[in-house]
N, C-alpha and C positions, 0 to 999 in steps of 0.2 A: 326089139330094137336094142342095139348095143351102142353105148357111147363110151369112148375112151377118155377118161379124165385127164390123162397125160397129154392128149391132143389139145387141151385147153391151157397148157402151161404157159403159152406165149401171152395169155391175158393176165397172168399173175405177176406181181412185182418180182424183181430179180431175187433169187435165193429162196423163193417159196416152192413147196412141193405139194401138189394136190393129193389128198387122201380120201376124198369122197366128192360125189357130185349129185346135185339136185338141179333139174332144169325144167323150165316151162318154155316150150318152143311154139312160136306162131308159125304155121305152115299152111300151104295149100294141099288139100287132099286130091284124090284122083279125079273128082268131079269139079275141081277148081274152087271149091268152097274153102274159106278160111277156117282153120281149126286150131285149137290149142292142145298140144300134146304135153302131158306131164310125165316126167321120168325121174326115178332115183336109182342110183347104183345098186345092183343086187348085193345083198348083205348089209346095206346101210339100214339101221333100225328106223322104223317109221317115225318114232318120236324124234330122232335126230334129224331126219329129213324135214319134218314139220318145223322144227326149231330153225333150221337153215332158211326155210322159206319165210318164216315170220321175220327173221333178221333182214332178209332181202326186202320184204314188204316195208319194214320200218325205214330202211334206207331210202326207198322210193318215195314213201310218204314224206319224209323229211325234205327230200329234194323238191317235192311239189309245194311244200309249205314255205320254202325260202322265197323271199322277194326276188323277182327277176329284174335284172337291169335292162333298160331300154337301149 
């Protein structure tokens, strides 16, 4: 699988340039089952990919802990 990090540039704030990507993608496989595909850009060190995922998990956790307005 190949993912072009520059194809994600539209999701970044103006003026930002992507230099690496780590992704966890929810998808359907050929059998129609839901699967999670994990990907990190070739050449990106594993420790850096892990750090990026931990940072994303921290952001999601913080969002889940925020009180929701009705």
